[in-house]
C-alpha positions in Angstrom: -21.7 -58.1 -5.0 -24.7 -56.2 -3.6 -23.1 -56.5 0.0 -19.8 -55.0 -1.3 -21.5 -52.3 -2.9 -23.5 -51.5 0.2 -20.4 -51.7 2.3 -18.6 -49.2 0.1 -21.5 -46.9 0.4 -21.6 -47.0 4.1 -17.8 -46.5 4.5 -17.8 -43.6 2.0 -20.6 -42.0 3.9 -18.9 -42.4 7.4 -15.6 -41.1 6.0 -17.2 -38.0 4.3 -19.0 -37.2 7.8 -15.6 -37.0 9.4 -14.3 -34.5 6.6 -16.4 -31.6 6.7 -15.9 -27.9 5.8 -15.3 -25.5 8.6 -14.5 -22.3 6.8 -16.5 -20.0 4.5 -15.3 -17.4 1.8 -16.6 -13.9 2.4 -16.5 -12.0 -0.9 -17.2 -8.2 -1.3 -17.6 -6.8 -4.8 -18.2 -3.4 -6.2 -17.4 -0.7 -8.8 -15.2 2.4 -8.4 -16.3 5.6 -9.4 -15.0 7.5 -12.5 -13.8 10.3 -10.3 -11.4 8.2 -8.3 -7.6 8.6 -8.5 -5.8 5.7 -9.7 -3.4 4.0 -7.1 -2.6 0.6 -5.7 -6.0 -0.2 -4.8 -8.1 1.9 -7.3 -8.4 2.2 -11.0 -11.4 4.4 -12.0 -14.5 2.6 -13.2 -13.0 -0.8 -12.5 -14.8 -3.6 -10.7 -13.1 -5.0 -7.5 -13.5 -8.2 -5.5 -11.8 -9.0 -2.4 -12.1 -12.3 -0.6 -11.1 -14.0 2.6 -11.7 -17.0 4.7 -13.7 -17.0 8.0 -14.3 -20.0 10.3 -18.0 -21.0 10.1 -17.9 -20.6 14.0 -15.0 -18.5 14.9 -13.5 -18.5 18.3 -13.9 -15.1 19.9 -12.1 -13.7 23.0 -13.0 -10.8 25.1 -9.8 -9.1 23.6 -11.3 -9.4 20.1 -14.8 -8.5 20.6 -17.4 -5.7 21.9 -21.1 -5.9 22.1 -21.2 -4.3 18.6 -18.4 -6.0 16.7 -15.7 -8.7 16.5 -12.5 -9.3 14.8 -11.5 -12.5 12.9 -7.9 -13.6 11.9 -6.9 -12.6 8.3 -6.6 -15.7 6.2 -6.8 -16.6 2.4 -7.1 -13.0 1.4 -7.1 -12.0 -2.2 -7.9 -8.8 -4.0 -8.9 -8.3 -7.6 -9.4 -5.5 -10.0 -11.4 -6.5 -13.2 -10.8 -10.1 -12.4 -7.0 -9.9 -12.3 -5.3 -10.4 -8.9 -3.8 -7.2 -7.5 -0.9 -7.8 -5.3 -1.8 -5.5 -2.3 -0.6 -5.8 1.3 -2.4 -8.3 3.6 -5.0 -6.7 5.7 -4.2 -5.9 9.2 -7.7 -6.4 10.6 -11.0 -7.6 9.7 -14.0 -6.6 11.7 -17.6 -7.6 11.6 -20.5 -5.4 12.9 -23.9 -6.1 14.2 -27.0 -4.5 12.7 -26.9 -2.0 15.6 -23.6 -0.8 14.5 -24.5 -0.7 10.7 -23.8 -4.3 9.8 -21.3 -5.5 7.4 -17.7 -5.5 7.9 -14.4 -3.6 7.5 -11.1 -4.6 6.2 -8.1 -2.4 7.4 -4.8 -2.3 5.7 -3.2 0.4 7.6 -4.5 3.5 9.3 -5.0 5.2 6.1 -6.5 2.4 3.9 -9.9 0.7 4.6 -12.8 -1.0 2.9 -16.0 -0.9 4.8 -19.2 -2.9 3.7 -22.4 -2.0 5.4 -26.2 -2.2 5.8 -26.7 -6.1 6.6 -25.5 -8.1 9.6 -23.8 -11.2 7.9 -23.6 -13.4 10.8 -26.1 -14.9 13.2 -25.8 -15.2 17.0 -23.9 -12.5 19.0 -20.6 -11.0 18.9 -19.3 -13.4 21.6 -20.6 -16.3 19.9 -21.0 -15.6 16.0 -21.9 -18.2 13.3 -21.6 -17.6 9.6 -23.9 -19.3 7.0 -23.7 -19.2 3.2 -25.8 -16.4 1.6 -25.9 -13.3 -0.5 -26.4 -9.8 0.6 -27.2 -7.6 -2.2 -28.3 -4.3 -0.4 -24.9 -3.5 0.6 -22.7 -0.4 0.1 -19.1 0.1 0.2 -17.0 2.8 1.5 -13.2 2.9 0.4 -10.8 5.3 2.0 -7.2 5.8 1.3 -4.8 8.7 0.9 -6.2 9.6 -2.5 -9.8 8.5 -2.4 -13.0 8.4 -0.6 -15.4 6.5 -2.6 -19.0 5.0 -1.7 -21.1 2.9 -4.0 -23.4 0.1 -4.0 -22.0 -3.5 -3.4 -22.6 -7.2 -3.0 -21.4 -9.6 -0.3 -21.4 -13.3 -0.5 -20.7 -15.9 1.9 -19.9 -19.3 0.3 -18.7 -22.6 1.4 -15.1 -23.7 0.6 -14.7 -26.8 -1.2 -15.3 -29.6 1.2 -12.5 -32.2 1.7 -15.3 -35.0 2.0 -16.4 -33.9 -1.7 -12.9 -34.5 -3.0 -12.5 -37.8 -0.9 -15.8 -39.1 -2.2 -14.8 -38.5 -5.8 -11.6 -40.1 -5.4 -13.1 -43.0 -3.6 -15.6 -43.4 -6.4 -12.9 -43.3 -9.2 -10.7 -45.8 -7.2 -13.8 -48.2 -7.0 -14.4 -47.8 -10.7 -11.0 -48.6 -11.5 -11.0 -51.7 -9.1 -14.3 -52.8 -10.7 -13.0 -52.5 -14.3 -9.6 -54.3 -13.3 -11.6 -57.2 -11.8 -14.0 -57.5 -14.7 -11.0 -57.2 -17.2 -9.2 -60.1 -15.1 -12.4 -62.2 -15.3 -12.8 -61.6 -18.9 -9.2 -62.4 -19.7 -9.6 -65.7 -17.5 -12.6 -66.9 -19.5 -10.9 -66.4 -23.0 -8.0 -68.8 -21.9 -10.3 -71.7 -20.7 
């Protein structure tokens, strides 16, 4: 019995090592000013949250980077006002900046609508070979621009791991093992009653 348990543990560890997270969520949050004009993106005094996925180690080409910034593909984007998903258009571009260029990132929706989060560089490495790691960046500010508003206020940016497939696989493996153990124990108990 001990060998079977050890074998199950080794197999679960090997399989979970093959399934690892390669994307992270980047989330920017803040509160709009009371003087803003309500529109698709803004409700005065409301808290907003925008979130999107980035690869932990993005593939960067010469066409989407400079010495001060790089672009990432738009993936998994959501935008919320006061915790309610707000159906806005998908961004056309997301750009990350080095500390030398103000840090943070910009989310462009069209030529007239943009969120800019600044003050800390939220990736390591260079713009040609960046890497993202989980973390919280509290000393941020945001700038929001659209046809109706120009707003700037404090913000928080967090980078968090996506749920790992290995965690889900490990959970299901454990549950399946428990069911198999219970079924086998039940079969043995049923067999001993009839003897």
